[in-house]
FIROPA-626585 format. One record per residue: z, x, y of N, C-alpha, C, O in turn; residue in three letters. Coordinates in steps of 0.2 Angstrom, whole numbers, padded with zeros to 4 digits, always signed. Atoms other than C-alpha are relative to their C-alpha. Example, Ala and Ser with C-alpha at 12.3 -4.5 7.8 and 13.67 -1.06 7.14 Angstrom:
2
+0000+0004-0006+0039+0062-0022+0000+0004+0006+0003+0009+0005ala
-0001-0004-0006+0036+0068-0005+0003-0004+0005+0004-0001+0011ser
***
This chain:
239
+0000+0004-0006+0000+0000+0000+0000+0004+0006+0004+0009+0007met
+0000-0005-0006-0005+0008+0017+0006-0001+0004+0010-0006+0005pro
-0006+0000-0004+0009+0013+0028-0001-0003+0007-0007-0002+0010lys
+0001+0004-0007+0011+0002+0044+0000+0005+0005+0003+0010+0006pro
+0001-0004-0006+0005+0010+0060+0005-0002+0005+0008-0007+0006thr
-0004+0001-0006+0015+0012+0075-0003-0005+0005-0009-0004+0007arg
+0003+0005-0005+0013-0002+0088+0002+0003+0007+0008+0005+0008arg
-0001-0002-0007+0011+0002+0106-0001-0006+0005-0007-0008+0005val
+0001+0005-0004+0014-0011+0119-0002+0003+0007+0000+0008+0009leu
+0004-0002-0006+0003-0009+0135+0002-0005+0006-0001-0010+0006ile
-0002+0004-0005+0011-0016+0151-0004+0000+0006-0003-0004+0011thr
+0005+0000-0006-0003-0012+0163-0004-0006+0000-0006-0009-0005arg
+0005+0005-0001-0014-0025+0170-0007+0001-0002-0009+0007-0003pro
+0007-0002+0001-0032-0027+0166-0004+0002+0007-0001+0000+0012glu
+0004-0002+0007-0045-0019+0166+0003+0006-0003+0001+0008-0008pro
-0003-0006+0003-0034-0004+0163+0003-0001-0007+0003+0003-0011gly
-0003+0001+0007-0025-0012+0148-0005+0000-0006-0003+0003-0011ala
+0005+0000+0005-0041-0014+0138-0002+0007-0001-0003+0009-0007thr
+0002-0007+0001-0046+0004+0141+0006+0004-0003+0004+0008-0008glu
-0005-0003+0004-0029+0010+0136+0001-0002-0007+0002+0002-0011thr
+0000+0003+0006-0029-0001+0121-0005+0004-0005-0004+0006-0010ala
+0005-0004+0004-0045+0008+0115+0002+0007-0001+0000+0009-0007ala
-0002-0007+0001-0038+0025+0117+0005+0000-0005+0006+0005-0009arg
-0005+0000+0005-0023+0020+0107-0002-0001-0007+0000+0002-0012ile
+0003+0001+0007-0033+0013+0093-0004+0006-0002-0004+0007-0009ala
+0003-0006+0002-0043+0029+0093+0005+0005-0003+0003+0009-0007ala
-0005-0005+0003-0027+0038+0089+0003-0003-0007+0007+0001-0010leu
-0002+0003+0006-0025+0027+0074+0007-0004+0000+0010-0006-0005gly
-0006+0004-0002-0011+0017+0082-0002-0008+0001-0008-0009+0002leu
+0002+0007-0002-0010-0002+0085+0002-0002+0007+0008-0003+0008thr
-0002+0002-0007-0011-0007+0103+0001-0008+0000-0002-0012-0003pro
-0002+0008-0001-0003-0024+0109+0000+0000+0008+0004+0003+0011ile
+0000+0001-0007-0008-0029+0127+0005-0004+0002+0006-0010+0000lys
-0006+0004-0003+0007-0035+0137+0000+0001+0007+0005+0004+0010ala
+0000-0001-0007+0002-0035+0155+0005-0004+0003+0007-0010+0002pro
-0005+0003-0004+0016-0038+0167-0002-0003+0006+0001-0006+0010met
+0003+0002-0006+0004-0042+0181-0007-0002-0001-0010+0001-0005gln
+0008+0002-0001-0013-0050+0185-0002+0003+0007+0002+0001+0012asp
+0002-0002-0006-0023-0042+0198-0005-0005+0003-0009-0007+0000ile
+0004+0005-0003-0031-0054+0211-0002+0004+0007+0001+0006+0011glu
+0003-0002-0006-0043-0048+0224+0001-0004+0006+0001-0010+0005ser
-0001+0004-0006-0040-0053+0242-0006+0002+0005-0009+0007+0004leu
+0006-0001-0005-0053-0054+0257+0001+0007+0003+0007+0008+0005pro
-0001-0007-0003-0056-0036+0263-0002+0000+0007-0008+0000+0009ala
+0001+0000-0007-0054-0036+0282+0000+0007+0002+0006+0010+0004his
+0001-0007-0001-0060-0018+0285-0003+0001+0007-0007-0002+0009leu
+0003-0002-0006-0064-0009+0301-0007+0002-0002-0009+0003-0008pro
+0007-0003+0001-0083-0004+0303+0000+0007-0003+0004+0011-0001asp
+0000-0007+0003-0087+0011+0292-0001+0005+0005+0001+0011+0004pro
+0001-0005-0005-0093+0020+0307+0006+0002+0004+0007+0007+0007asp
-0006-0002-0003-0075+0020+0314+0005+0004-0004+0011+0005-0002gln
-0004-0003+0005-0068+0028+0298-0002+0007-0002-0008+0008-0003val
+0002-0007+0002-0068+0047+0294+0000+0000-0008-0004+0004-0011ala
-0001+0000+0007-0062+0044+0276+0004-0005-0003+0008-0009+0001ala
-0004+0005+0004-0055+0032+0263+0006+0003-0004+0005+0009-0006leu
-0006-0002+0005-0038+0034+0254+0001-0006-0004+0002-0011-0002val
-0001+0005+0005-0036+0025+0238+0006+0002-0005+0006+0008-0007leu
-0006-0002+0005-0019+0025+0228-0001-0004-0006+0004-0003-0011thr
+0001+0003+0006-0026+0014+0214-0007-0002-0001-0010-0004+0004ser
+0007+0002+0001-0042+0010+0206-0001-0008+0001-0007-0010+0001arg
+0001+0007-0001-0038-0009+0208-0003-0001+0007-0005-0007+0008asn
+0002+0001-0006-0043-0006+0226-0008+0001+0001-0011-0001+0006ala
+0007-0002+0000-0061-0001+0222-0005-0006+0001-0009-0006+0005ile
+0005+0006+0000-0070-0017+0218-0001-0004+0006-0006-0005+0008ala
+0001+0004-0006-0066-0026+0234-0004+0004+0006-0005+0001+0011pro
+0002-0004-0006-0073-0012+0245-0008+0000+0000-0011+0001-0005ile
+0007+0001+0000-0091-0016+0251-0004+0007-0001-0001+0012+0001pro
+0004-0006+0001-0105-0003+0247-0001+0004+0006-0002+0010+0005pro
+0001-0004-0006-0107+0002+0265+0005+0006+0001+0004+0011+0005ala
-0006-0005+0000-0090+0012+0263-0001+0005-0005+0003+0010-0005tyr
+0000-0005+0006-0095+0021+0247-0003+0007+0001-0003+0010-0004arg
+0002-0007-0001-0103+0036+0255+0005+0004+0004+0004+0010+0005thr
-0005-0003-0004-0087+0040+0265+0004+0005-0005+0004+0004-0010leu
-0005-0005+0004-0076+0055+0259+0006-0005-0002+0009-0008+0002pro
-0005+0005+0003-0064+0046+0247+0005+0004-0003+0004+0008-0008thr
-0006-0003+0003-0047+0053+0243+0004-0004-0004+0006-0010-0002trp
-0003+0005+0005-0039+0046+0227+0006+0004-0003+0006+0010-0003val
-0007-0003+0002-0022+0048+0219-0001+0004-0007+0002+0009-0008val
+0000-0003+0007-0028+0053+0201-0007+0000-0002-0012-0004+0000gly
+0007-0001+0003-0043+0057+0190-0003-0007-0003-0009-0008-0003asp
+0003+0007+0003-0044+0039+0182-0003-0004+0006-0008-0007+0005ala
+0003+0003-0006-0046+0032+0200-0007+0003+0002-0011+0000+0004thr
+0006-0003-0001-0059+0045+0203-0006-0002-0004-0011-0003-0002ala
+0005+0002+0004-0069+0041+0188-0002-0007+0001-0008-0009+0001thr
+0002+0007-0002-0069+0022+0192-0004+0000+0006-0008-0004+0007arg
+0004+0000-0007-0074+0026+0210-0007+0003-0001-0012+0000+0002ala
+0007-0003+0002-0089+0037+0203-0004-0006-0003-0010-0006-0001arg
+0004+0005+0003-0094+0023+0192-0002-0006+0005-0007-0009+0004glu
+0002+0005-0005-0094+0011+0207-0004+0002+0005-0006-0002+0009ala
+0005-0002-0005-0105+0021+0217+0002+0004+0006-0002+0006+0010gly
-0002-0005-0005-0094+0032+0228-0003+0007-0002-0003+0009-0007phe
+0004-0006+0001-0102+0048+0231+0004+0007+0002+0002+0012+0000thr
-0004-0006-0002-0089+0060+0239+0007-0001-0001+0011-0004+0003asp
-0006+0002+0003-0073+0059+0229+0004+0007-0001+0002+0012-0003ile
-0004-0006+0000-0058+0071+0230+0007-0003-0003+0010-0008-0001his
-0005+0003+0004-0044+0068+0217+0006+0005+0001+0006+0011+0000ser
-0007-0004+0000-0025+0074+0219+0002+0001-0007+0007+0005-0008ala
-0002-0001+0007-0023+0072+0200+0008+0000+0000+0011+0004-0003asp
-0007+0000+0000-0005+0067+0204+0003-0007+0003+0000-0012+0000gly
-0003+0006-0003+0005+0054+0214-0001+0000+0007-0005+0004+0010asp
+0001+0001-0007+0006+0048+0232+0002+0006+0004-0001+0008+0009ala
-0002-0006-0004+0015+0064+0238-0005+0005-0001-0007+0008+0004val
+0005-0005+0001+0002+0075+0230-0007-0002+0004-0010+0002+0006ala
+0006+0002-0004-0012+0064+0238+0001+0002+0007-0004+0004+0010leu
-0001-0001-0007-0004+0065+0255-0001+0008+0002-0004+0010+0007ala
+0000-0007-0001-0002+0084+0253-0007+0003+0000-0009+0007+0003ala
+0007-0002+0001-0020+0086+0247-0004-0001+0007-0008+0003+0009leu
+0004+0002-0007-0027+0077+0263+0002+0004+0005-0002+0007+0009ile
-0002-0004-0006-0016+0086+0275-0002+0007-0001-0003+0011+0004ala
+0003-0007+0001-0022+0103+0267-0007+0001+0001-0009+0006+0002gly
+0007-0001+0000-0040+0099+0268-0003-0003+0007-0009-0002+0008arg
+0003+0003-0006-0042+0088+0284+0005+0001+0006+0011+0003+0005met
-0004-0001-0006-0036+0089+0302+0001-0007+0003-0004-0011+0003arg
-0001+0006-0003-0028+0074+0311-0005-0002+0005-0007-0008+0006pro
+0005+0001-0005-0041+0076+0324-0007-0002-0002-0012-0003+0001ser
+0006+0002+0003-0055+0073+0312-0002-0007-0001-0008-0009-0002gly
+0002+0007+0000-0054+0054+0313+0005-0004-0004+0010-0001-0007gly
-0004+0005+0003-0046+0039+0307-0001-0001-0008-0006-0001-0011thr
+0000+0001+0008-0041+0037+0288+0001-0008-0001+0005-0011+0002leu
-0001+0007+0002-0043+0020+0280+0003+0000-0007+0000+0001-0012leu
-0004+0000+0006-0030+0017+0267-0001-0007-0003+0001-0012+0000leu
+0002+0006+0003-0036+0003+0255+0005-0001-0006+0004+0003-0010val
-0005+0000+0005-0022-0003+0244+0002-0007-0002-0002-0012+0000thr
-0002+0006+0002-0013-0017+0236+0007-0003+0004+0010+0001+0007gly
-0006+0003-0003+0001-0029+0243+0006+0003-0003+0007+0003-0009gln
-0006-0003+0002+0017-0020+0243-0001+0007-0002+0004+0011-0004gly
+0001-0007+0002+0009-0003+0239-0003+0004+0006-0005+0002+0011his
+0003-0004-0005+0003+0012+0249+0005+0002+0005+0003+0007+0010gly
-0004-0001-0005+0018+0013+0260+0002+0008+0001+0002+0011+0006gly
-0002-0007+0000+0023+0031+0255-0005+0004+0002-0004+0008+0007leu
+0005-0004-0002+0007+0039+0257-0002-0001+0007-0004+0004+0011val
+0001+0002-0007+0004+0030+0273+0005+0004+0005+0003+0007+0010cys
-0005-0003-0004+0020+0036+0280+0000+0008+0000+0001+0011+0006gly
+0000-0007+0001+0018+0054+0274-0006+0002+0005-0006+0007+0008leu
+0006-0002-0004+0000+0055+0282+0002-0001+0008+0000+0003+0012leu
-0002+0001-0007+0007+0048+0299+0005+0005+0002+0004+0007+0008arg
-0005-0005-0002+0021+0060+0299-0004+0007+0001-0002+0011+0005gln
+0004-0006+0000+0007+0074+0297-0004-0001+0006-0008+0004+0008ser
+0004+0001-0006-0001+0067+0313-0007-0004-0001-0010-0005+0004gly
+0006+0003+0001-0015+0057+0305+0000-0008+0003+0006-0011+0002phe
+0000+0007-0002-0020+0040+0312-0003-0004-0007-0008-0002-0009arg
+0001+0004+0006-0020+0028+0297-0001-0007+0001+0004-0010+0004val
+0001+0008+0000-0027+0010+0296+0002-0002-0008-0002+0000-0012ile
-0002+0003+0006-0019+0001+0281-0003-0007-0001-0001-0011+0003arg
+0002+0007+0001-0028-0014+0273+0001-0001-0007+0000+0003-0012arg
-0001+0003+0007-0023-0024+0258-0006-0004-0002-0008-0009+0001val
+0006+0003+0003-0037-0029+0247+0001-0004-0007-0003-0007-0010val
-0001+0003+0006-0028-0035+0231+0008-0001+0000+0012+0002+0003tyr
-0007+0001+0001-0011-0041+0225+0001-0001-0008-0003-0003-0011arg
-0002+0001+0007-0002-0041+0208+0004-0006-0001+0010-0006+0002ala
-0004+0005+0001+0004-0057+0202+0005+0001-0006+0002+0002-0012arg
-0004-0001+0005+0019-0055+0191+0000-0005-0006+0000-0011-0004pro
-0001+0005+0006+0021-0063+0173+0006-0003+0001+0011-0001+0004ala
-0006+0004+0000+0033-0077+0172+0004+0000-0007+0010-0002-0007val
-0003+0000+0007+0036-0075+0153-0002+0006-0004-0008+0009-0002his
+0002-0005+0005+0035-0061+0140-0006-0003-0004-0006-0009-0006leu
+0006+0003+0004+0018-0063+0132+0002-0001-0007+0006+0003-0010pro
-0002+0001+0006+0020-0071+0115-0001+0005-0005+0004+0006-0010pro
+0001-0006+0005+0013-0056+0105+0006+0005+0001+0008+0008-0004ala
-0005-0005-0001+0026-0045+0113+0007-0003-0003+0010+0001-0006val
-0006+0003+0003+0041-0057+0109+0000+0000-0008+0005+0002-0011ala
+0001+0000+0007+0034-0058+0091+0001+0007-0003+0005+0008-0008ala
-0001-0007+0003+0033-0039+0089+0007+0002+0001+0010+0006-0003ala
-0006-0002-0001+0050-0036+0097+0006-0003-0005+0011+0000-0007leu
-0005+0004+0004+0059-0049+0086-0001+0001-0008+0002-0002-0012thr
+0001-0001+0007+0051-0044+0069+0005+0005-0003+0007+0009+0000glu
-0006-0003+0003+0064-0038+0057-0002+0005-0006+0002+0007-0010ser
+0002-0004+0006+0053-0027+0045+0002+0007+0002+0000+0010+0006asp
-0003-0006-0001+0063-0011+0044-0005+0006-0002-0004+0012-0001pro
+0005-0005+0002+0048-0002+0036-0005+0002+0005-0008+0007+0005ser
+0005-0001-0005+0038-0002+0052+0003+0005+0005+0009+0005+0006arg
-0003-0005-0004+0040+0013+0064+0002-0004+0007+0000-0009+0008pro
-0002+0003-0006+0049+0010+0081-0006-0002+0005-0011+0002+0005pro
+0005+0002-0005+0039+0001+0094+0000+0004+0006+0006+0006+0008ile
+0000-0004-0006+0033+0011+0109-0003-0005+0006-0007-0008+0005val
+0002+0005-0005+0031+0002+0126-0002+0005+0006+0002+0009+0008val
+0003-0005-0006+0020+0011+0140+0001-0004+0007-0001-0009+0007met
-0001+0003-0007+0025+0008+0158-0004+0005+0005-0002+0011+0006phe
+0004-0003-0005+0013+0013+0172+0003-0001+0007+0000+0002+0012phe
-0003+0000-0007+0024+0008+0187+0007-0003-0001+0009-0006-0006ser
-0007+0002+0000+0042+0005+0191+0000-0008+0001+0005-0011-0002ala
+0000+0007-0001+0038-0013+0196-0001-0003-0007+0002-0008-0008ala
+0000+0003+0007+0032-0017+0178+0006+0002-0004+0008-0003-0008ala
-0006-0002+0004+0047-0008+0171+0006-0005+0002+0009-0008-0003ala
-0006+0005-0002+0059-0019+0181-0002-0007-0002+0003-0011-0004arg
+0002+0007+0002+0049-0035+0178+0001-0001-0008+0003-0006-0010leu
-0001+0000+0007+0049-0031+0159+0007-0001-0002+0009-0006-0006phe
-0007+0000+0002+0068-0029+0159+0002-0007+0002+0006-0010-0001gly
-0002+0007-0002+0070-0046+0169-0002-0005-0005+0002-0010-0006arg
+0003+0005+0005+0059-0055+0157+0004+0000-0007+0005-0005-0010leu
-0004-0001+0006+0069-0048+0142+0006-0004+0001+0009-0007-0003leu
-0006+0004-0001+0085-0054+0150+0000-0007+0000+0004-0011-0003gln
+0001+0007-0001+0079-0071+0154-0001-0003-0007+0001-0009-0008ala
+0001+0003+0007+0073-0073+0136+0006+0001-0005+0005-0001-0011ala
-0006-0001+0004+0090-0067+0129-0002+0005-0005+0001+0005-0011gly
+0002-0005+0005+0081-0052+0120+0001+0007+0002-0002+0011-0001met
-0001-0007-0003+0087-0037+0129+0002+0005-0006+0001+0011-0006glu
-0002-0004+0006+0095-0031+0112-0005+0002-0004-0005+0007-0008asp
+0006-0002+0004+0078-0030+0104-0003+0007+0001-0007+0009-0003thr
+0004-0006-0002+0073-0014+0113+0005+0006-0002+0003+0012+0000ile
-0005-0005+0002+0088-0004+0106-0003+0005-0005-0001+0011-0005gln
+0003-0005+0005+0077+0004+0093-0007+0001+0002-0011+0004-0001asn
+0007-0002-0003+0061+0005+0104+0000+0006+0005+0006+0008+0007cys
+0000-0005-0004+0055+0019+0114-0005-0002+0006-0010-0005+0005glu
+0003+0002-0006+0049+0018+0132-0004+0006+0003-0001+0012+0003ala
+0004-0005-0003+0035+0029+0140-0001-0001+0007-0004-0006+0009leu
+0000+0000-0007+0036+0032+0158-0005+0004+0003-0005+0010+0001ala
+0005-0004-0003+0022+0038+0169+0002+0005+0005-0001+0010+0007ile
-0003-0004-0006+0034+0046+0182+0007+0000-0001+0010-0005-0004ser
-0007+0000+0000+0052+0050+0184+0003-0006+0004+0008-0009+0001pro
-0002+0006-0003+0053+0035+0196+0000-0006-0005+0005-0010-0005ala
+0000+0005+0005+0048+0024+0182+0005+0001-0005+0008-0004-0008val
-0005-0001+0005+0060+0032+0170+0007-0002+0003+0011-0005-0001gly
-0006+0003-0003+0074+0028+0182+0001-0007+0000+0006-0010-0002val
+0000+0007+0000+0069+0010+0183+0002-0003-0008+0005-0008-0009ala
-0001+0001+0007+0070+0010+0163+0007+0001-0002+0009-0003-0007leu
-0006-0002+0002+0087+0017+0163+0005-0006+0000+0011-0006-0002gln
-0005+0005+0000+0095+0000+0167+0000-0004-0006+0004-0009-0006arg
+0000+0004+0006+0091-0007+0150+0001+0005-0006+0000+0011-0006his
-0002-0004+0006+0096-0001+0132-0005+0002-0004-0005+0000-0010pro
+0005-0003+0004+0081+0008+0126+0003+0005-0005+0008+0008-0003trp
-0002-0005+0005+0082+0018+0111-0001+0007+0002+0003+0012+0001gly
+0001-0006-0003+0074+0032+0120-0005-0001+0006-0009-0006+0006ala
+0004+0000-0005+0065+0035+0136-0004+0007+0001+0000+0012+0002ile
+0004-0006-0001+0051+0048+0138-0004+0000+0006-0007-0005+0008his
+0004-0001-0007+0043+0054+0155-0005+0004-0001-0005+0010-0004val
+0006-0004+0001+0026+0060+0155+0000+0007+0005+0003+0007+0010ala
+0000-0006-0004+0024+0078+0161-0004+0000+0006-0002+0004+0011ala
+0004+0001-0006+0011+0073+0174-0001-0008+0000-0001-0011-0005arg
+0000+0007-0001+0009+0056+0182-0007-0003-0002-0011-0006+0003pro
+0007+0003+0002-0007+0051+0172+0000-0003-0007+0005-0001-0011asn
+0000+0003+0007-0012+0042+0156-0001+0005-0005+0002+0004-0011gln
+0001-0005+0005-0017+0057+0147+0007+0003-0002+0008+0004-0008asp
-0006-0002+0002+0000+0064+0148+0005-0005-0003+0009-0003-0007ala
-0004+0005+0004+0008+0048+0142-0003+0000-0007+0002-0001-0011met
+0003+0001+0007-0004+0047+0127+0002+0007-0004+0003+0006-0010leu
-0003-0006+0004+0002+0065+0123+0006-0001-0003+0008+0003-0007ala
-0007+0002+0002+0019+0058+0120+0000-0004-0006+0005-0004-0010leu
+0001+0004+0006+0013+0047+0106+0000+0004-0006+0000+0001-0012leu
***
């Protein structure tokens, strides 16, 4: 009888969840999509592209709402996954920090001068504040525009509840991947609301960054592992 494969819950929203699921399946593991948020695009009220020196993107979720006229501008992105998505969408001048918001602000400050023109930060509702603040502290003029929002889940997905409550001791511990502190906090709240917090005592949590790891510490995980770098490749290396 074949040995049961390890199950990996993916809490990121689409379209990222499907991409991550494919990579996990390629590792011979069993992915279970458990998005904690749905991404909803909002009307993009952007300044004229002629008034902007460069774009700043902290998430690939911001890419789709950006009109084609902006896609030839120099574009500074937080990580390589966002860079890949931007390239696929037709952006032609992309610079990746391959890190987090702090790394992105440092990259821009090291390569551009504040006198070079206005930066347009295209981001999600409740996001982008850190990189915006850091850039302004460095003397840059930044226009911040919200083009999407993340709608939180109101219940644990049924497949997640079923996996967590399964009592088969022959199966390896479940792993849950967290790509944001918001998802980690929401997952914990939904567990508590369902009276299921004790079900994660034998589960392992993978955090994309130390900040996410801190958010996970509020709940009784069997183990919490933090990726060496804030990207999906580093998370997958922990599996």
